[in-house]
C-alpha positions as CSV (number, residue, x, y, z in Angstrom):
1,M,115.2,109.6,76.6
2,I,115.2,107.5,79.8
3,T,116.4,103.9,79.5
4,S,116.8,101.1,81.9
5,L,117.3,97.3,81.9
6,S,114.9,94.5,82.8
7,R,116.7,91.1,83.0
8,G,119.2,92.5,80.5
9,N,116.6,93.7,78.0
10,I,116.7,97.4,77.2
11,T,113.6,99.3,78.3
12,I,112.6,102.9,77.4
13,F,110.3,105.3,79.2
14,K,108.1,106.5,76.3
15,N,104.7,108.4,76.4
16,G,104.5,107.8,80.2
17,I,105.1,104.0,80.2
18,W,108.1,101.6,80.1
19,V,108.4,99.6,76.9
20,Y,111.0,97.3,75.4
21,E,112.9,98.5,72.4
22,D,110.3,96.9,70.1
23,G,107.5,98.8,71.7
24,T,106.1,95.9,73.8
25,P,105.0,97.1,77.2
26,A,107.7,96.2,79.7
27,D,105.2,94.9,82.3
28,I,105.3,91.7,80.3
29,D,108.2,89.5,81.6
30,R,111.0,88.5,79.2
31,P,113.7,86.0,79.9
32,C,117.2,86.8,81.0
33,K,119.4,87.9,78.2
34,K,122.3,85.7,79.5
35,C,120.7,82.4,80.4
36,G,117.4,82.7,78.5
37,K,115.4,81.6,81.5
38,M,112.3,83.3,82.9
39,P,112.3,84.3,86.6
40,T,111.1,81.8,89.2
41,P,107.4,82.0,90.2
42,E,108.6,83.9,93.3
43,G,110.4,86.5,91.0
44,Y,114.0,85.4,91.6
45,D,116.6,85.2,88.8
46,A,116.4,81.6,87.6
47,C,120.2,81.1,87.8
48,L,120.3,82.2,91.4
49,G,117.0,81.3,93.0
50,Y,116.4,82.1,96.6
51,V,119.5,83.2,98.5
52,E,119.1,83.0,102.3
53,G,120.0,86.2,104.3
54,V,119.8,88.4,101.2
55,S,117.1,91.1,100.6
56,S,118.0,91.6,96.9
57,V,120.3,89.9,94.4
58,C,120.8,90.1,90.7
59,C,123.0,88.0,88.3
60,G,123.6,91.0,86.0
61,H,122.0,89.2,83.0
62,G,125.2,89.3,81.0
63,V,125.1,93.1,80.5
64,E,126.1,94.5,83.9
65,E,127.7,93.4,87.1
66,G,125.6,91.4,89.5
67,Y,125.0,92.5,93.1
68,V,123.9,91.3,96.5
69,I,122.2,93.3,99.2
70,M,122.2,91.6,102.6
71,N,119.3,91.8,105.0
72,S,119.9,94.3,107.7
73,E,118.2,92.1,110.3
74,V,120.5,90.1,112.6
75,Q,120.0,86.4,112.1
76,E,120.5,84.2,115.1
């Protein structure tokens, strides 16, 4: 069985699709397990929002460590 997390919610790859533990398709957004908020309209973690100079950032959702990936482009 292949498992993953989506905003701290456990997802399972089952019968060719990703689903939450209760069988609901994982393409339906769920709130963060830690803060209970949905992502922003742009898709950012609600607790972090847009972070300038970063290409990817995650709060960890209370179940894993967060991370920051900086843009490789030089900002002047």
